[in-house]
N, C-alpha and C positions, 0 to 999 in steps of 0.2 A: 504493501499499499505506499501511495505517496500522497502526502498531504501539501496543500499550499495554501499560504497564507499571505495577501497583497496589502500592501498598504501604500496609501499617497497614488495608486494608477489602479485601471480596471483592464489590463492586457489578457485577459483571460484567454481569450483564443490562442493568443501566441505562446503563452505559456503552457498551455494544455499540449498543442502539437510539438513544441520544442522538447517538452517532458516526455513525449512519447518516442522521440529519437533515442534517448539514452534509457528510457525504461519501458520499454514495448510490451512486456505482459504485465505492467503494474497497474492496480487500479489506480485512477488519480482522482481525488477528492478534494475540492475549494471549500476551504473553511472560512468563516467571517470572525470567528473566536477561537484565540489559541488555546483556549480551555478544553476545545473538541480533540486535539491532539492528545493522546493519553500514552506518550512517550513508547509507542510500538509503530515501527516501520520508519519511512523516513518523513520529514518535515523540510519544506522549502520554504524560505522568508524572503520576498521579492519585495522591496521598498523603494520610494522614490521620494527624495529629501533634499532640502537646502541647508548649505552650511555656508555662513557667511555671504550670502545671494548666489552662491552656486549651485547649480543642480548636480546631484548625483544619483546614480541606482546603484543600489546594494543587493546583494543575494547571500544568503547564509542557508546551510544545509544541515541538517539534524538528523540523526540515527538511532533510534530506540531511546530518544529522549536527550542524547550526549551532541554536542555540539563538534561538528565537524570540520568546517571550513567556512571562509566567508571572501568574496571579492566584491570589489567597487568599481566603477565606472563613474568618469566625470564626464558630464554630457557635452558640455563646451569643446571637449579634444575631439570630439568625432568629425571626421570629414567623410560624407558619404559622396559628395559633387553636387548636393543641391543644398538650398537652404529653408529647409522644410523642419523647423521645430519640432513638429509633431511626428514625424518620421526619425529622427534623430535621437528624440527622446526613447523611442521605440527600442531603438536599435541599441541606446544603451542598456535598455531592461534587459535585451536578450542576450546581450555580451556578457553582462556580470552573471546572469542565470547559466550561459553556456560554460563559463570558466569554472564556477564552483560544481558543476555536474562533472567536467573533466575530472575533477578530485577524489570523485568518489564511484564512477561509473565504469564499468569495463568494456563499454561500447564505443568505437569511432564515429565522428561525426563529419565526414568528408566533406559536406557542403555547409557546415558551419551552423549559423543561426538562419539560413535559407530555408525558407517554408514553402515558397512558391512553386509552382508548375514548370515555369518559364526563366529560370534564371539567365538565359543570354539576353532577356530583353535590357536586364540592367546594363549589359555591355554596352548594349545599340543607344540607350538613353544617355549615358554618358560620352559614346564617340560622337552623339548629336550634338553635345555642346562642346565639341571640340577640345574635351581631356585628353590629355597625352596617356598613352598605352602604361606608362612606367606608373602613372599616378592612379590610374583604373586598378591596375593588379595589386598595388598597394592598397586601396579600395576596398578590394575583393577579400585579399590577406587577412588584413588587420582590423576592418571593421567588419566585412561579414563573416570572417573567420574560414575562409575556405581553404581546404588545401591547395597547395600553391598549383598541383597538378590539375585540379578542378578549374582553378583560375586561367591557366592557361587555356584549358580545353575551351571553356566557354569564349575566350577571347578570340581564339582561332577560329569557331565556328562563327561567332558574329563577323569578322572579317570575309569568310567565305561567301555568306548571306547577302553581303550588303549590295552587290551587283545585280541581286534579283529582287531586292524591297525599294531601293532607289533609283530614280527620284519618287519621292511619296506622289501617289494620285488619287484624291477623294472620288474620282468618277470610276477607278477601276476596282473589279470584284471576281470574286470566283465562287464556281458553283458546285455544290457537294450534293449528291444525290444518293439516299439511301434505298438499297434493297434487301429487305429485313430478313429473306428467307435462308434457312440454313440446314444441311444435311443431318446435323446433331448440335447440341450445345455444349461446349468445351466446358471444363469444370471450373475454370477462371475467369470466364466470358460474364461481363454484365453489360454488353450492349445491349440495345433493344433489337431484338431478334424472335423469330417465332420457326418453330420446326415443319421444314417443308411436308414432311409425312401428313402433317395435320392441317396445314392451311393450305395444299396444293391447290385445291379448288377456288382459291381467293386469289391466284396470282394472274389470272385476266383481268378481274376487277380492280386489283391494285394498280396492275399496268396504266388501265385506262385513267384511275384516280390520280396516279403519279404524273402522267401524260398532261391532265388538264391543269395541275398546279404548275408544270414546267410552262404552260402555255401562258398561265397569268403572270409567273415570274419574268418571261420573255416582255410583256406588256408592262410590267412595272421598271423592268431595269432598259428600257429601249433606249435611254439617253445616255447609259454607261457603257463603260468598255469590258466585255468578259476578258479575261486573265487566263485561269485553268478552269477545267471540270475533273471531278473526282468522283468515281462511282464505287461506294463502298457498301457494308453491310453491317453483320450478314454475311453471305456469299453471293455477290451478283450473280456468278456462273452457277449458282444453283437452280436457277430459272431457265427455261426453254432459249435456247438462242434467238428463235424469232420474236420472243417478248423483249430481251435485251436489245435486240437489234431496234425494234419498234423505239424505245427510248432514247438510244442514241440517235438515231434518223430525228427524232422531235427535237432533241438538243440542237444538233445542227440547222434544221429550220429556225429555229428562234433565234440563235445567235451568231450563225454565220461560222460554217466551219472553219473558212481562212482567217477569222477573228480569234480562233482559241489557240494560244499559245503551246499549250500543253494539255492533253486528255489520258487520265490513268481511270484503268478499271481493275478493282480487285478480283483476281482469280485464286483467292486464297487457300482453298481446300483443293488440293491436287485431285481428289476423288471427283469433282465436278469439271476438272479441265478434259474437254473432247476436242477432237479435231474440227467438228462442226463449229464449236464455240468457237475457238481459234482462228479458224478461217474467216469468221463472221466480225471478230474484231479486227483483223489485219485490213479485211475490206474496208472498214469504216475509218482506217488510216489511224488505230488507237495507238499513242506513243509509247505507253508502258503498261506492263500488267504486274501483278503480285502473286507470286507463287510460295504461300508460306508453310513450311514444314514445321515449324515450332522447334522441333528435334527430330535427328535422325535417328532415333533408338527407339525400335517397335516396340518394346515393353511400355515407355513412356506414353507412346500415342495412345496405345489401348487404355493406360490408367486415366490420363485426361480426357477420353472420350472423342478421338478422332477415329472417322473412320477410314483409314488409309494406312498405308506404310511408306518406308523410306524408298520403296522402288517404285511407289504411285508417284512418290514427289521428283524422282530421278525421269521415270516416263513423262510426265508433264513439261518437265524443263526442257527435255531434248526435244519433244515435240513442237514447244513453241518457239527454241532455237531452229529447228528445222523449218517453222512456218514463216520465219523472220523476225522475230521480235527482237529489237536492237537493246531495248532497256526491259530488264526483270528486275524486280526486288523480290528479297525472300526475307522473312521474318524469322527470329529465333528466340526463345524465351532461357532466359538464364534462371536456374533455381527450382526448377520443376520438380515434381516429387521424386525422390529415390535418385536425384541425379546431382552428382559432383563433378569434379576436374574430369575424371576420365570420361565420363560421358558426354561433357561439353566438345572436349577435344575430339572424339569420334565424330561428332555431327560437325564440327569445322574442319575436319578432315575431309569429308563427304561433299561439305559444300564448295571448299576449296577447288575441289575437282570439277563442279561445276561453274565455278567463275562467276558468278551474277553481278552485275552491275551496281546493283543497290544491296546493303544488307542491313536491315533493322534488328537489333539487340535488344529486345526487352528484360528487364528484369521484372520478374514474378511480383504480381501486387496482389494482396488480397482483396478485392473489389466488392463494396458493398453491394448485394445484389446477387453474387455469383454464387454457385454450388459450394465452391471452395470454401467460402466465408463460414459456411454451416458444418463443412465436414473436415478442416484443415487438420484438427488434432488426429484424424484418422491415417495421416501420411506423414513420413519423413522427409524435412524440409531441412537444406543447408544451413549453418549457422552464417553468420556476417563474414566470418574468415573463409568458410568454402565458397560463398558468392564471391568475393573479393577475388578469390584465386580464379574463379570461373571467368570473371568479367576481365582479368588480364589476359586469359587466353584469348578472348574474342577480339580484345583489341591488336595482341600479337598477329593473329590470323587475318584480321582485317587489312592491317600493314602489308602483310605478306601477299595479298590480294589485289593491294593498289588502291585500296578502298581507304577515303579520309573522312573524318566527322564532318557533318553538314547540317546537322540540326538535333536538338536534344531536348528532352522534358522529364519532368518527375512525376511522381504520384506521391500522396501521403500516406498509402498504407503499401509502399514498395518495399519490397524485403530486404534488409541491411540499409535502408538510409542512401541509395545507390539513383541510379537513374535509367533512361532509355535513349540509345544513341543510334541515330540514322546516318550509315557510311555510304560513300558513294563514289565511283571512278570520278574522274574529273570533266566535269562539263555536263555529267549525267544527274544532278541533283535534281529531286522533286520539288518544282517550285512550290505546289499546294502544300505540300509538307511545310516549307519555311513560310507560307503565307499565314498558316491556321496557327501555328506555333508562335510566331512573332507579332503577330496581330496589329500587321501595319495595314491591312485592306481590308474591306466587306467581304463576308464569306455568305452566301445565300444559300441556304439548305432546303433541300425538296424530299418529300419521303417521309415513312414514319420515324420518327426520333429524331431525325435531323434538325440540328441546332444552326439557324442563322447568327452571324456575328455583325452586325451592323457598325460601321466606322462613324461616330458621329463628329460633324463637321468643324472644325478647329479645335477638338478636344482629344488628345491623346488616348481615346478610349472608346469601347464597343459597348454596344445593347445588345445583349442577347436574346433571342426570340426562339424559343424551342417549338419544335413540333410535338404532338401528342406521342408519347411511347406505345400506345394499346393501338392495336390493328384497326379493332372496332372506332374507335375514337376517331382516327385519324381519316378513316373510310366517310364516316357520317358528316364531318366538321373541318373538311380540307379548305372551303370557302372561307369560315374564320380565321384558318390560320395565314391565308393570303392577305385578310383583311389587317391583322396585325402586324403582318411584313409592310403594308402598304402606310401604316399608321406610324411606324418607328422609321421608314424612309423619309417619309415627309418631315418630321422631326430634324433628322439628322442633317437637313438642310438648313434648318434655321441657326 
């Protein structure tokens, strides 16, 4: 049990998530009266106070009633590259807690006090202010407490991304289309999807409703410039090739084939990849596809609920190359049940032989709403040290395949407090992935569970407009969803 007592501030959200980094398996209880701490377990006291008109943040840690350590941060000494007293104060509070936790916990925290999903955005914001790289690295390491390797990683990624992000253009947007049907549900999946075995009779109706929404989006965005299109899911290639073809053709009709800079279709499940499907995608000039094994170990594939094996992945990949696809992404997950360094090396050896143009390495996350969240105690999962060793192997093999990191994001429930990284060969980066992660342009979502993120004019922030995650609600209320997009798009111009 970890008890937390706050004094002089109310940063409950930040304290909770930072505490979870160091004490992932402890129950965390906030108390308003120190008498509720009965000298059992840990007690964190976090206070904000002034001394001779100077503001300080102090963190003290106790174990079973005994004082263990204390750390203090002087707020006016903090440099984060901007003059927001609120943000600086929050950094000071978290730094004091981070430092005192280090003195007692057996966990590493390579991402320091950063809790956000998109750490690369911090670097972009500082580069936009023309702050030099040495000072940015100092801010990341000294103030945000990042491991130097992580700081250099996001610095390199941000520099690689900027040619795709800038110059900023408020009229530019990307389109995301959700095909929520899937052959089966993997134990770690929390995406809004439905089993095709139960919903097969709704594919045609869903296709028509989706096309109607795409038509309406075409009207809403007629004065805007499309950038990229991404069809995801679910598994888009789980539906018949003819249905997916009609959706792609409607995209071209509404937005103009020649106007689309990049078009991606996820063919994520190798068991859905057929010659008919790939020929249809190639005939539609689709730039890039994903064929995602997650692991090349057949035993693990059965455990996580995938209806294919390693040979299916190899067959699908070679077929795609035979048909002529120039850019193929492959997804891997580090930290799957019963996997360690030996298993990830086996997977990476097999992937190296295929030599994909993109490789996305996910660290397993226990996501809310997934089957894994309810059953995690049934499986053997690697500890932080094991996952770290596995991730080091993915870095080594990526560089052996001439793949360099180009986008990165994190998740609150991610194992070991690590990250997800997308690698690509030079010039083969997925522009949509950069756009969705760095939030520098509008993303319009169509289909069940899709989320629109509309850039507000003159305000470096986005407004989320989610579609319904329920198939039934989406089918009945698509017109309402279009209306919500219209309202926010009008507001975005004000």
